[in-house]
C-alpha positions as CSV (number, residue, x, y, z in Angstrom):
1,M,-24.8,20.5,48.3
2,P,-22.9,23.2,50.1
3,D,-24.3,22.2,53.5
4,A,-27.2,20.5,55.3
5,R,-29.0,23.8,55.8
6,T,-29.1,24.5,52.1
7,A,-30.3,21.0,51.4
8,Q,-33.1,21.4,54.0
9,E,-34.1,24.7,52.5
10,L,-34.3,23.2,49.0
11,L,-36.3,20.2,50.2
12,T,-38.7,22.3,52.4
13,T,-39.4,25.2,50.0
14,R,-38.9,23.4,46.7
15,Q,-37.0,26.5,45.6
16,I,-33.3,26.6,44.7
17,P,-31.5,28.5,47.4
18,E,-29.2,31.3,46.3
19,A,-26.1,29.5,47.8
20,L,-26.9,26.4,45.7
21,S,-27.8,28.3,42.6
22,K,-24.2,29.7,42.4
23,D,-22.8,26.1,42.7
24,L,-25.0,24.9,39.9
25,E,-23.7,27.4,37.4
26,G,-21.3,26.0,34.8
27,D,-21.0,23.4,32.1
28,G,-20.6,20.1,34.1
29,K,-23.3,18.0,35.6
30,P,-23.3,18.3,39.4
31,L,-22.9,15.2,41.6
32,L,-24.9,15.5,44.9
33,V,-23.5,13.6,47.9
34,C,-24.8,13.1,51.4
35,M,-24.1,10.5,54.1
36,A,-26.6,7.8,53.1
37,G,-27.7,8.8,49.6
38,K,-31.3,9.6,50.4
39,T,-31.1,13.3,50.9
40,S,-29.0,13.8,47.8
41,L,-31.5,11.8,45.7
42,M,-34.4,13.8,47.0
43,A,-32.6,17.0,46.3
44,A,-31.7,15.8,42.8
45,K,-35.4,15.0,42.2
46,V,-36.4,18.5,43.3
47,L,-33.8,20.1,41.1
48,A,-35.0,18.0,38.1
49,T,-38.4,19.5,38.5
50,K,-36.7,22.9,38.0
51,G,-34.9,21.7,34.9
52,V,-31.5,21.1,36.6
53,I,-30.1,17.7,35.8
54,T,-27.8,16.3,38.5
55,D,-26.5,12.9,39.7
56,S,-26.7,11.5,43.2
57,L,-24.2,9.2,44.8
58,I,-26.0,5.9,45.5
59,G,-25.6,4.9,49.1
60,G,-23.9,8.2,50.0
61,I,-20.5,8.5,51.5
62,T,-21.0,5.6,53.9
63,E,-21.2,3.2,50.9
64,L,-18.0,4.4,49.2
65,P,-15.7,1.7,50.6
66,E,-18.0,-1.0,49.3
67,G,-18.0,0.7,45.9
68,K,-14.3,0.8,45.3
69,T,-14.4,-2.2,42.9
70,K,-17.5,-0.9,41.0
71,Q,-17.7,1.1,37.8
72,L,-18.5,4.8,38.3
73,S,-21.8,4.3,36.4
74,D,-22.9,1.8,39.2
75,L,-22.3,4.4,41.9
76,I,-24.4,7.3,40.6
77,R,-28.1,7.7,39.8
78,Q,-29.7,10.5,37.8
79,A,-32.9,11.8,39.2
């Protein structure tokens, strides 16, 4: 997510903002990240309804120190 304003626009309107649309172009699967993991998961779910498959970082940035011994697959969730 480029910034909190873009995330809020996505969650409020349920439409993909232009700023985010550009970031979603490409071949790789995007990983959405926020501070606690809830906003990025909600955004991933909205994007999934639009046919855009993304992953969300479980627990967000605040949980990263606790996740350093975990496998990457344990740290991400697909919406």
